[in-house]
ROMIVO-639546 format. One record per atom (N, C-alpha, C, O, CB): residue number from 1; atom name; x, y, z. Coordinates in pm, whole numbers, m for minus. Glycine has a CB too. Example, Ala and Ser with C-alpha at 12.3 -4.5 7.8 and 13.67 -1.06 7.14 Angstrom:
// ROMIVO-639546
+------+------+--------+--------+--------+
: rose : doro :     xx :     yy :     zz :
+------+------+--------+--------+--------+
:    1 :    N :   1319 :   m569 :    780 :
:    1 :   CA :   1230 :   m450 :    780 :
:    1 :    C :   1320 :   m330 :    780 :
:    1 :    O :   1424 :   m332 :    846 :
:    1 :   CB :   1131 :   m447 :    905 :
:    2 :    N :   1285 :   m225 :    708 :
:    2 :   CA :   1367 :   m106 :    714 :
:    2 :    C :   1290 :      3 :    787 :
:    2 :    O :   1341 :    114 :    804 :
:    2 :   CB :   1408 :    m60 :    572 :
+------+------+--------+--------+--------+
//
This chain:
// ROMIVO-639546
+------+------+--------+--------+--------+
: rose : doro :     xx :     yy :     zz :
+------+------+--------+--------+--------+
:    1 :    N :     80 :   m110 :    m32 :
:    1 :   CA :     22 :      7 :     m2 :
:    1 :    C :     71 :    129 :     12 :
:    1 :    O :    103 :    182 :    119 :
:    1 :   CB :    m25 :     m6 :     81 :
:    2 :    N :     77 :    181 :   m111 :
:    2 :   CA :    153 :    337 :   m123 :
:    2 :    C :    132 :    465 :      4 :
:    2 :    O :     29 :    525 :     36 :
:    2 :   CB :     84 :    412 :   m273 :
:    3 :    N :    251 :    474 :     49 :
:    3 :   CA :    225 :    615 :    163 :
:    3 :    C :    209 :    540 :    290 :
:    3 :    O :    220 :    616 :    386 :
:    3 :   CB :     65 :    728 :    134 :
:    4 :    N :    190 :    436 :    318 :
:    4 :   CA :    174 :    365 :    450 :
:    4 :    C :    286 :    267 :    469 :
:    4 :    O :    336 :    181 :    397 :
:    4 :   CB :     38 :    290 :    459 :
:    5 :    N :    309 :    314 :    602 :
:    5 :   CA :    412 :    218 :    666 :
:    5 :    C :    353 :    119 :    686 :
:    5 :    O :    231 :    128 :    700 :
:    5 :   CB :    476 :    250 :    784 :
:    6 :    N :    422 :    m23 :    695 :
:    6 :   CA :    325 :   m163 :    697 :
:    6 :    C :    269 :   m182 :    831 :
:    6 :    O :    171 :   m257 :    830 :
:    6 :   CB :    411 :   m309 :    660 :
:    7 :    N :    309 :   m125 :    977 :
:    7 :   CA :    266 :   m142 :   1095 :
:    7 :    C :    145 :    m56 :   1118 :
:    7 :    O :     83 :    m47 :   1224 :
:    7 :   CB :    369 :   m121 :   1183 :
:    8 :    N :    113 :     21 :    979 :
:    8 :   CA :    m46 :    107 :   1009 :
:    8 :    C :   m129 :     26 :    967 :
:    8 :    O :   m239 :     36 :   1022 :
:    8 :   CB :    m84 :    251 :    931 :
:    9 :    N :   m113 :    m94 :    849 :
:    9 :   CA :   m197 :   m152 :    783 :
:    9 :    C :   m300 :   m219 :    915 :
:    9 :    O :   m402 :   m155 :    941 :
:    9 :   CB :   m119 :   m253 :    675 :
:   10 :    N :   m283 :   m294 :    963 :
:   10 :   CA :   m295 :   m346 :   1056 :
:   10 :    C :   m364 :   m265 :   1202 :
:   10 :    O :   m430 :   m329 :   1285 :
:   10 :   CB :   m175 :   m391 :   1057 :
:   11 :    N :   m346 :   m165 :   1210 :
:   11 :   CA :   m394 :    m63 :   1307 :
:   11 :    C :   m525 :     26 :   1263 :
:   11 :    O :   m621 :     53 :   1335 :
:   11 :   CB :   m275 :     33 :   1333 :
:   12 :    N :   m505 :     62 :   1133 :
:   12 :   CA :   m568 :    122 :   1109 :
:   12 :    C :   m530 :    315 :   1081 :
:   12 :    O :   m597 :    402 :   1024 :
:   12 :   CB :   m641 :     67 :   1195 :
:   13 :    N :   m409 :    320 :   1143 :
:   13 :   CA :   m351 :    457 :   1175 :
:   13 :    C :   m387 :    534 :   1303 :
:   13 :    O :   m468 :    506 :   1392 :
:   13 :   CB :   m386 :    545 :   1069 :
:   14 :    N :   m329 :    607 :   1292 :
:   14 :   CA :   m339 :    696 :   1422 :
:   14 :    C :   m522 :    762 :   1432 :
:   14 :    O :   m599 :    760 :   1336 :
:   14 :   CB :   m202 :    849 :   1399 :
:   15 :    N :   m544 :    797 :   1523 :
:   15 :   CA :   m703 :    828 :   1519 :
:   15 :    C :   m684 :   1007 :   1535 :
:   15 :    O :   m620 :   1074 :   1615 :
:   15 :   CB :   m810 :    734 :   1678 :
:   16 :    N :   m754 :   1036 :   1445 :
:   16 :   CA :   m764 :   1207 :   1460 :
:   16 :    C :   m844 :   1248 :   1553 :
:   16 :    O :   m933 :   1180 :   1605 :
:   16 :   CB :   m816 :   1283 :   1341 :
:   17 :    N :   m803 :   1415 :   1590 :
:   17 :   CA :   m878 :   1428 :   1711 :
:   17 :    C :   m870 :   1620 :   1691 :
:   17 :    O :   m765 :   1672 :   1656 :
:   17 :   CB :   m788 :   1335 :   1875 :
:   18 :    N :   m961 :   1683 :   1712 :
:   18 :   CA :   m958 :   1823 :   1724 :
:   18 :    C :   m975 :   1872 :   1886 :
:   18 :    O :  m1064 :   1840 :   1965 :
:   18 :   CB :  m1076 :   1880 :   1628 :
:   19 :    N :   m877 :   1946 :   1905 :
:   19 :   CA :   m877 :   2027 :   2060 :
:   19 :    C :   m923 :   2173 :   2025 :
:   19 :    O :   m872 :   2262 :   1957 :
:   19 :   CB :   m704 :   2035 :   2144 :
:   20 :    N :  m1038 :   2164 :   2098 :
:   20 :   CA :  m1122 :   2296 :   2077 :
:   20 :    C :  m1081 :   2400 :   2218 :
:   20 :    O :  m1104 :   2372 :   2336 :
:   20 :   CB :  m1313 :   2250 :   2071 :
:   21 :    N :  m1030 :   2497 :   2178 :
:   21 :   CA :  m1011 :   2611 :   2289 :
:   21 :    C :  m1076 :   2753 :   2289 :
:   21 :    O :  m1028 :   2860 :   2253 :
:   21 :   CB :   m873 :   2642 :   2293 :
:   22 :    N :  m1199 :   2723 :   2340 :
:   22 :   CA :  m1300 :   2865 :   2276 :
:   22 :    C :  m1240 :   3011 :   2378 :
:   22 :    O :  m1248 :   3130 :   2347 :
:   22 :   CB :  m1529 :   2830 :   2322 :
:   23 :    N :  m1173 :   2944 :   2516 :
:   23 :   CA :  m1170 :   3037 :   2609 :
:   23 :    C :  m1023 :   3089 :   2592 :
:   23 :    O :   m984 :   3122 :   2705 :
:   23 :   CB :  m1211 :   2981 :   2749 :
:   24 :    N :   m921 :   3112 :   2494 :
:   24 :   CA :   m807 :   3135 :   2488 :
:   24 :    C :   m800 :   3287 :   2496 :
:   24 :    O :   m863 :   3369 :   2430 :
:   24 :   CB :   m753 :   3072 :   2380 :
:   25 :    N :   m722 :   3304 :   2580 :
:   25 :   CA :   m706 :   3478 :   2622 :
:   25 :    C :   m668 :   3547 :   2510 :
:   25 :    O :   m665 :   3669 :   2496 :
:   25 :   CB :   m587 :   3520 :   2740 :
:   26 :    N :   m627 :   3431 :   2404 :
:   26 :   CA :   m550 :   3516 :   2256 :
:   26 :    C :   m640 :   3555 :   2149 :
:   26 :    O :   m618 :   3646 :   2068 :
:   26 :   CB :   m438 :   3418 :   2167 :
:   27 :    N :   m757 :   3468 :   2154 :
:   27 :   CA :   m869 :   3427 :   2092 :
:   27 :    C :   m903 :   3258 :   2067 :
:   27 :    O :   m822 :   3169 :   2093 :
:   27 :   CB :   m860 :   3499 :   1969 :
:   28 :    N :   m991 :   3243 :   2030 :
:   28 :   CA :  m1010 :   3076 :   1979 :
:   28 :    C :   m936 :   3013 :   1889 :
:   28 :    O :   m894 :   3066 :   1786 :
:   28 :   CB :  m1129 :   3047 :   1920 :
:   29 :    N :   m914 :   2889 :   1926 :
:   29 :   CA :   m803 :   2833 :   1868 :
:   29 :    C :   m865 :   2683 :   1847 :
:   29 :    O :   m932 :   2633 :   1937 :
:   29 :   CB :   m663 :   2846 :   1963 :
:   30 :    N :   m841 :   2620 :   1733 :
:   30 :   CA :   m843 :   2446 :   1715 :
:   30 :    C :   m704 :   2437 :   1647 :
:   30 :    O :   m637 :   2509 :   1574 :
:   30 :   CB :   m988 :   2367 :   1601 :
:   31 :    N :   m692 :   2304 :   1711 :
:   31 :   CA :   m542 :   2232 :   1754 :
:   31 :    C :   m601 :   2109 :   1630 :
:   31 :    O :   m692 :   2036 :   1671 :
:   31 :   CB :   m507 :   2164 :   1977 :
:   32 :    N :   m560 :   2090 :   1507 :
:   32 :   CA :   m572 :   1940 :   1462 :
:   32 :    C :   m454 :   1839 :   1447 :
:   32 :    O :   m352 :   1855 :   1380 :
:   32 :   CB :   m630 :   1942 :   1334 :
:   33 :    N :   m484 :   1748 :   1510 :
:   33 :   CA :   m334 :   1644 :   1450 :
:   33 :    C :   m352 :   1564 :   1342 :
:   33 :    O :   m469 :   1563 :   1303 :
:   33 :   CB :   m277 :   1528 :   1555 :
:   34 :    N :   m252 :   1475 :   1260 :
:   34 :   CA :   m275 :   1425 :   1141 :
:   34 :    C :   m173 :   1317 :   1148 :
:   34 :    O :    m83 :   1328 :   1231 :
:   34 :   CB :   m266 :   1524 :   1025 :
:   35 :    N :   m179 :   1218 :   1072 :
:   35 :   CA :    m63 :   1145 :   1020 :
:   35 :    C :     29 :   1195 :    930 :
:   35 :    O :    m21 :   1259 :    838 :
:   35 :   CB :   m101 :   1044 :    966 :
:   36 :    N :    167 :   1182 :    930 :
:   36 :   CA :    262 :   1208 :    823 :
:   36 :    C :    334 :   1082 :    820 :
:   36 :    O :    406 :   1049 :    915 :
:   36 :   CB :    355 :   1335 :    843 :
:   37 :    N :    317 :   1004 :    709 :
:   37 :   CA :    353 :    859 :    706 :
:   37 :    C :    464 :    847 :    700 :
:   37 :    O :    500 :    730 :    702 :
:   37 :   CB :    308 :    782 :    618 :
:   38 :    N :    562 :    940 :    690 :
:   38 :   CA :    706 :    967 :    661 :
:   38 :    C :    788 :    982 :    769 :
:   38 :    O :    906 :    949 :    771 :
:   38 :   CB :    723 :   1079 :    587 :
:   39 :    N :    719 :   1038 :    868 :
:   39 :   CA :    767 :   1094 :    989 :
:   39 :    C :    845 :    993 :   1051 :
:   39 :    O :    791 :    883 :   1062 :
:   39 :   CB :    661 :   1143 :   1078 :
:   40 :    N :    990 :   1010 :   1105 :
:   40 :   CA :   1061 :    900 :   1150 :
:   40 :    C :   1110 :    893 :   1280 :
:   40 :    O :   1183 :    801 :   1317 :
:   40 :   CB :   1158 :    883 :   1077 :
:   41 :    N :   1056 :   1027 :   1387 :
:   41 :   CA :   1055 :   1004 :   1508 :
:   41 :    C :    932 :    924 :   1568 :
:   41 :    O :    823 :    945 :   1517 :
:   41 :   CB :   1071 :   1121 :   1561 :
:   42 :    N :    940 :    850 :   1653 :
:   42 :   CA :    891 :    734 :   1716 :
:   42 :    C :    802 :    840 :   1815 :
:   42 :    O :    851 :    902 :   1910 :
:   42 :   CB :   1019 :    614 :   1788 :
:   43 :    N :    678 :    846 :   1777 :
:   43 :   CA :    574 :    891 :   1883 :
:   43 :    C :    536 :   1007 :   1847 :
:   43 :    O :    467 :   1076 :   1922 :
:   43 :   CB :    616 :    901 :   2023 :
:   44 :    N :    576 :   1050 :   1719 :
:   44 :   CA :    575 :   1240 :   1684 :
:   44 :    C :    447 :   1214 :   1576 :
:   44 :    O :    424 :   1127 :   1492 :
:   44 :   CB :    768 :   1336 :   1581 :
:   45 :    N :    387 :   1318 :   1614 :
:   45 :   CA :    246 :   1343 :   1523 :
:   45 :    C :    234 :   1464 :   1480 :
:   45 :    O :    218 :   1540 :   1575 :
:   45 :   CB :    114 :   1320 :   1592 :
:   46 :    N :    233 :   1521 :   1373 :
:   46 :   CA :    233 :   1683 :   1311 :
:   46 :    C :     62 :   1714 :   1354 :
:   46 :    O :    m33 :   1637 :   1336 :
:   46 :   CB :    274 :   1696 :   1091 :
:   47 :    N :     60 :   1835 :   1409 :
:   47 :   CA :    m49 :   1881 :   1426 :
:   47 :    C :    m80 :   2049 :   1355 :
:   47 :    O :     15 :   2115 :   1315 :
:   47 :   CB :    m58 :   1866 :   1572 :
:   48 :    N :   m192 :   2090 :   1348 :
:   48 :   CA :   m197 :   2221 :   1267 :
:   48 :    C :   m281 :   2308 :   1369 :
:   48 :    O :   m395 :   2273 :   1400 :
:   48 :   CB :   m274 :   2206 :   1104 :
:   49 :    N :   m229 :   2409 :   1414 :
:   49 :   CA :   m283 :   2493 :   1491 :
:   49 :    C :   m393 :   2620 :   1408 :
:   49 :    O :   m337 :   2699 :   1332 :
:   49 :   CB :   m157 :   2547 :   1565 :
:   50 :    N :   m524 :   2631 :   1426 :
:   50 :   CA :   m592 :   2735 :   1364 :
:   50 :    C :   m653 :   2812 :   1452 :
:   50 :    O :   m692 :   2782 :   1564 :
:   50 :   CB :   m679 :   2697 :   1275 :
:   51 :    N :   m659 :   2919 :   1391 :
:   51 :   CA :   m753 :   3042 :   1487 :
:   51 :    C :   m809 :   3116 :   1374 :
:   51 :    O :   m816 :   3074 :   1259 :
:   51 :   CB :   m654 :   3164 :   1604 :
:   52 :    N :   m856 :   3251 :   1425 :
:   52 :   CA :   m930 :   3324 :   1302 :
:   52 :    C :   m860 :   3451 :   1292 :
:   52 :    O :   m846 :   3528 :   1387 :
:   52 :   CB :  m1097 :   3351 :   1322 :
:   53 :    N :   m816 :   3473 :   1174 :
:   53 :   CA :   m722 :   3582 :   1155 :
:   53 :    C :   m807 :   3720 :   1109 :
:   53 :    O :   m899 :   3706 :   1028 :
:   53 :   CB :   m608 :   3535 :   1039 :
:   54 :    N :   m779 :   3837 :   1156 :
:   54 :   CA :   m840 :   3943 :   1072 :
:   54 :    C :   m834 :   3926 :    933 :
:   54 :    O :   m780 :   3821 :    899 :
:   54 :   CB :   m785 :   4064 :   1096 :
:   55 :    N :   m876 :   4004 :    837 :
:   55 :   CA :   m917 :   4038 :    749 :
:   55 :    C :   m841 :   4143 :    665 :
:   55 :    O :   m890 :   4246 :    617 :
:   55 :   CB :  m1018 :   4060 :    785 :
:   56 :    N :   m703 :   4095 :    653 :
:   56 :   CA :   m628 :   4187 :    655 :
:   56 :    C :   m506 :   4155 :    490 :
:   56 :    O :   m418 :   4229 :    448 :
:   56 :   CB :   m564 :   4184 :    824 :
:   57 :    N :   m542 :   4046 :    447 :
:   57 :   CA :   m474 :   4023 :    318 :
:   57 :    C :   m562 :   4037 :    218 :
:   57 :    O :   m681 :   4053 :    247 :
:   57 :   CB :   m411 :   3897 :    305 :
:   58 :    N :   m516 :   4035 :     73 :
:   58 :   CA :   m579 :   4066 :    m18 :
:   58 :    C :   m504 :   3988 :   m178 :
:   58 :    O :   m394 :   3932 :   m185 :
:   58 :   CB :   m585 :   4224 :      1 :
:   59 :    N :   m582 :   4005 :   m267 :
:   59 :   CA :   m533 :   3908 :   m378 :
:   59 :    C :   m547 :   4010 :   m449 :
:   59 :    O :   m641 :   4089 :   m444 :
:   59 :   CB :   m602 :   3770 :   m425 :
:   60 :    N :   m405 :   4015 :   m554 :
:   60 :   CA :   m392 :   4122 :   m655 :
:   60 :    C :   m359 :   4069 :   m811 :
:   60 :    O :   m274 :   3980 :   m816 :
:   60 :   CB :   m273 :   4220 :   m602 :
:   61 :    N :   m415 :   4114 :   m941 :
:   61 :   CA :   m365 :   4063 :  m1027 :
:   61 :    C :   m253 :   4120 :  m1074 :
:   61 :    O :   m234 :   4242 :  m1074 :
:   61 :   CB :   m440 :   4046 :  m1101 :
:   62 :    N :   m153 :   4014 :  m1125 :
:   62 :   CA :    m33 :   4086 :  m1191 :
:   62 :    C :    m23 :   4082 :  m1311 :
:   62 :    O :     17 :   3975 :  m1356 :
:   62 :   CB :     82 :   4050 :  m1158 :
:   63 :    N :    m59 :   4212 :  m1424 :
:   63 :   CA :    m61 :   4153 :  m1552 :
:   63 :    C :     59 :   4111 :  m1631 :
:   63 :    O :     56 :   4042 :  m1732 :
:   63 :   CB :   m123 :   4231 :  m1623 :
:   64 :    N :    156 :   4159 :  m1577 :
:   64 :   CA :    338 :   4073 :  m1582 :
:   64 :    C :    320 :   3982 :  m1603 :
:   64 :    O :    305 :   3961 :  m1723 :
:   64 :   CB :    442 :   4052 :  m1468 :
:   65 :    N :    310 :   3884 :  m1527 :
:   65 :   CA :    307 :   3709 :  m1516 :
:   65 :    C :    177 :   3687 :  m1542 :
:   65 :    O :    186 :   3573 :  m1587 :
:   65 :   CB :    347 :   3631 :  m1363 :
:   66 :    N :     37 :   3719 :  m1547 :
:   66 :   CA :    m56 :   3715 :  m1576 :
:   66 :    C :   m130 :   3586 :  m1430 :
:   66 :    O :   m190 :   3479 :  m1438 :
:   66 :   CB :    m43 :   3691 :  m1740 :
:   67 :    N :    m95 :   3649 :  m1343 :
:   67 :   CA :    m96 :   3584 :  m1241 :
:   67 :    C :   m174 :   3641 :  m1121 :
:   67 :    O :   m180 :   3763 :  m1110 :
:   67 :   CB :     25 :   3561 :  m1218 :
:   68 :    N :   m236 :   3562 :  m1027 :
:   68 :   CA :   m287 :   3625 :   m886 :
:   68 :    C :   m168 :   3620 :   m738 :
:   68 :    O :   m124 :   3524 :   m674 :
:   68 :   CB :   m439 :   3522 :   m843 :
:   69 :    N :   m154 :   3712 :   m731 :
:   69 :   CA :    m61 :   3739 :   m581 :
:   69 :    C :   m146 :   3785 :   m501 :
:   69 :    O :   m227 :   3876 :   m525 :
:   69 :   CB :     67 :   3846 :   m577 :
:   70 :    N :   m125 :   3691 :   m343 :
:   70 :   CA :   m176 :   3691 :   m211 :
:   70 :    C :    m73 :   3810 :   m165 :
:   70 :    O :     49 :   3804 :   m171 :
:   70 :   CB :   m168 :   3535 :   m125 :
:   71 :    N :   m145 :   3910 :   m121 :
:   71 :   CA :    m68 :   3987 :     m9 :
:   71 :    C :    m93 :   3935 :    103 :
:   71 :    O :   m208 :   3894 :    122 :
:   71 :   CB :    m97 :   4126 :      5 :
:   72 :    N :      2 :   3922 :    205 :
:   72 :   CA :    m68 :   3893 :    349 :
:   72 :    C :     67 :   3949 :    428 :
:   72 :    O :    180 :   3900 :    417 :
:   72 :   CB :   m121 :   3703 :    388 :
:   73 :    N :     30 :   4056 :    506 :
:   73 :   CA :    112 :   4128 :    616 :
:   73 :    C :    118 :   4036 :    737 :
:   73 :    O :     38 :   4044 :    830 :
:   73 :   CB :     46 :   4274 :    659 :
:   74 :    N :    230 :   3935 :    728 :
:   74 :   CA :    246 :   3870 :    803 :
:   74 :    C :    324 :   3889 :    964 :
:   74 :    O :    345 :   3807 :   1053 :
:   74 :   CB :    283 :   3806 :    727 :
:   75 :    N :    360 :   4069 :    949 :
:   75 :   CA :    389 :   4095 :   1087 :
:   75 :    C :    309 :   4208 :   1134 :
:   75 :    O :    350 :   4303 :   1199 :
:   75 :   CB :    533 :   4122 :   1108 :
:   76 :    N :    161 :   4182 :   1086 :
:   76 :   CA :     68 :   4279 :   1142 :
:   76 :    C :     26 :   4228 :   1302 :
:   76 :    O :    m48 :   4130 :   1315 :
:   76 :   CB :    m70 :   4289 :   1036 :
:   77 :    N :     71 :   4290 :   1406 :
:   77 :   CA :     29 :   4260 :   1570 :
:   77 :    C :    m78 :   4165 :   1570 :
:   77 :    O :    m68 :   4059 :   1631 :
:   77 :   CB :    m28 :   4397 :   1658 :
:   78 :    N :   m212 :   4209 :   1481 :
:   78 :   CA :   m336 :   4102 :   1488 :
:   78 :    C :   m338 :   3975 :   1414 :
:   78 :    O :   m442 :   3908 :   1416 :
:   78 :   CB :   m456 :   4164 :   1440 :
:   79 :    N :   m247 :   3938 :   1357 :
:   79 :   CA :   m206 :   3827 :   1285 :
:   79 :    C :   m119 :   3749 :   1347 :
:   79 :    O :   m138 :   3627 :   1338 :
:   79 :   CB :   m158 :   3857 :   1174 :
:   80 :    N :    m24 :   3788 :   1410 :
:   80 :   CA :     72 :   3747 :   1504 :
:   80 :    C :    m34 :   3675 :   1640 :
:   80 :    O :    m21 :   3564 :   1691 :
:   80 :   CB :    178 :   3898 :   1549 :
:   81 :    N :   m116 :   3759 :   1666 :
:   81 :   CA :   m182 :   3709 :   1783 :
:   81 :    C :   m243 :   3594 :   1763 :
:   81 :    O :   m260 :   3519 :   1859 :
:   81 :   CB :   m272 :   3792 :   1833 :
:   82 :    N :   m297 :   3549 :   1604 :
:   82 :   CA :   m351 :   3408 :   1598 :
:   82 :    C :   m232 :   3282 :   1624 :
:   82 :    O :   m259 :   3166 :   1655 :
:   82 :   CB :   m420 :   3391 :   1445 :
:   83 :    N :    m89 :   3340 :   1602 :
:   83 :   CA :      9 :   3236 :   1623 :
:   83 :    C :     34 :   3256 :   1782 :
:   83 :    O :     95 :   3162 :   1834 :
:   83 :   CB :    151 :   3254 :   1522 :
:   84 :    N :      1 :   3352 :   1859 :
:   84 :   CA :     16 :   3335 :   1984 :
:   84 :    C :    m88 :   3283 :   2076 :
:   84 :    O :    m57 :   3243 :   2188 :
:   84 :   CB :     51 :   3437 :   2021 :
:   85 :    N :   m185 :   3281 :   2041 :
:   85 :   CA :   m312 :   3197 :   2057 :
:   85 :    C :   m275 :   3019 :   2038 :
:   85 :    O :   m270 :   2942 :   2133 :
:   85 :   CB :   m432 :   3256 :   1928 :
:   86 :    N :   m252 :   2983 :   1903 :
:   86 :   CA :   m211 :   2861 :   1889 :
:   86 :    C :    m73 :   2827 :   1993 :
:   86 :    O :    m55 :   2711 :   2029 :
:   86 :   CB :   m186 :   2847 :   1736 :
:   87 :    N :     15 :   2926 :   2033 :
:   87 :   CA :    131 :   2905 :   2128 :
:   87 :    C :     60 :   2847 :   2253 :
:   87 :    O :     92 :   2736 :   2295 :
:   87 :   CB :    219 :   3048 :   2163 :
:   88 :    N :    m26 :   2913 :   2304 :
:   88 :   CA :    m60 :   2890 :   2433 :
:   88 :    C :   m124 :   2796 :   2448 :
:   88 :    O :   m101 :   2723 :   2545 :
:   88 :   CB :   m114 :   2974 :   2488 :
:   89 :    N :   m238 :   2761 :   2347 :
:   89 :   CA :   m299 :   2614 :   2369 :
:   89 :    C :   m221 :   2510 :   2368 :
:   89 :    O :   m246 :   2405 :   2427 :
:   89 :   CB :   m391 :   2576 :   2277 :
:   90 :    N :   m106 :   2535 :   2293 :
:   90 :   CA :     21 :   2408 :   2297 :
:   90 :    C :     83 :   2400 :   2472 :
:   90 :    O :    110 :   2299 :   2537 :
:   90 :   CB :    190 :   2469 :   2163 :
:   91 :    N :     90 :   2522 :   2510 :
:   91 :   CA :    150 :   2572 :   2625 :
:   91 :    C :     61 :   2489 :   2755 :
:   91 :    O :    103 :   2425 :   2851 :
:   91 :   CB :    139 :   2752 :   2624 :
:   92 :    N :    m68 :   2516 :   2715 :
:   92 :   CA :   m170 :   2462 :   2827 :
:   92 :    C :   m154 :   2314 :   2819 :
:   92 :    O :   m155 :   2256 :   2928 :
:   92 :   CB :   m336 :   2506 :   2802 :
:   93 :    N :   m144 :   2256 :   2736 :
:   93 :   CA :   m149 :   2086 :   2681 :
:   93 :    C :    m55 :   2045 :   2764 :
:   93 :    O :    m75 :   1980 :   2866 :
:   93 :   CB :   m108 :   2038 :   2509 :
:   94 :    N :     95 :   2098 :   2707 :
:   94 :   CA :    213 :   2072 :   2757 :
:   94 :    C :    229 :   2050 :   2891 :
:   94 :    O :    288 :   1954 :   2940 :
:   94 :   CB :    285 :   2155 :   2726 :
:   95 :    N :    157 :   2175 :   2974 :
:   95 :   CA :    178 :   2166 :   3121 :
:   95 :    C :    117 :   2042 :   3188 :
:   95 :    O :    160 :   1975 :   3282 :
:   95 :   CB :    121 :   2289 :   3187 :
:   96 :    N :    m28 :   2024 :   3093 :
:   96 :   CA :   m101 :   1883 :   3174 :
:   96 :    C :    m55 :   1798 :   3119 :
:   96 :    O :    m58 :   1698 :   3191 :
:   96 :   CB :   m253 :   1850 :   3176 :
:   97 :    N :      5 :   1773 :   2995 :
:   97 :   CA :    102 :   1633 :   2989 :
:   97 :    C :    166 :   1580 :   3027 :
:   97 :    O :    193 :   1462 :   3003 :
:   97 :   CB :    156 :   1607 :   2943 :
:   98 :    N :    240 :   1695 :   3145 :
:   98 :   CA :    404 :   1709 :   3161 :
:   98 :    C :    406 :   1610 :   3288 :
:   98 :    O :    328 :   1637 :   3380 :
:   98 :   CB :    477 :   1892 :   3197 :
:   99 :    N :    490 :   1497 :   3298 :
:   99 :   CA :    524 :   1408 :   3421 :
:   99 :    C :    681 :   1366 :   3418 :
:   99 :    O :    760 :   1406 :   3333 :
:   99 :   CB :    426 :   1267 :   3421 :
:  100 :    N :    712 :   1275 :   3530 :
:  100 :   CA :    832 :   1280 :   3521 :
:  100 :    C :    892 :   1181 :   3409 :
:  100 :    O :   1007 :   1157 :   3370 :
:  100 :   CB :    874 :   1261 :   3647 :
:  101 :    N :    809 :   1151 :   3386 :
:  101 :   CA :    869 :   1064 :   3229 :
:  101 :    C :    881 :   1122 :   3061 :
:  101 :    O :    935 :   1076 :   2960 :
:  101 :   CB :    759 :    937 :   3204 :
:  102 :    N :    815 :   1222 :   3085 :
:  102 :   CA :    783 :   1266 :   2942 :
:  102 :    C :    767 :   1435 :   2969 :
:  102 :    O :    691 :   1487 :   3050 :
:  102 :   CB :    625 :   1182 :   2874 :
:  103 :    N :    862 :   1503 :   2879 :
:  103 :   CA :    894 :   1634 :   2914 :
:  103 :    C :    882 :   1689 :   2737 :
:  103 :    O :    950 :   1646 :   2644 :
:  103 :   CB :   1064 :   1648 :   3011 :
:  104 :    N :    796 :   1773 :   2733 :
:  104 :   CA :    775 :   1840 :   2591 :
:  104 :    C :    860 :   1922 :   2609 :
:  104 :    O :    885 :   2005 :   2522 :
:  104 :   CB :    642 :   1903 :   2544 :
+------+------+--------+--------+--------+
//
């Protein structure tokens, strides 16, 4: 089976979950974890943090290249706050999941 390591075939792969943090002081956040089949670190699972960014970007047509370009001001403080919200949710989870055997 292409794309799957053999040990996931019988197990069905890792389960998916969404962590919703609605009362995050930086803004509502959702964390999604998902498998990456070529991950080499034992016990590692990728995740994606999502929040609601303010409408600061725009699409512009570039006639020189006949293409549309996205302009996104990544340094805008309101957009950076979305990253802070995701980092805060990860910190909350890490604090709750830390014990003598595991240190995130």
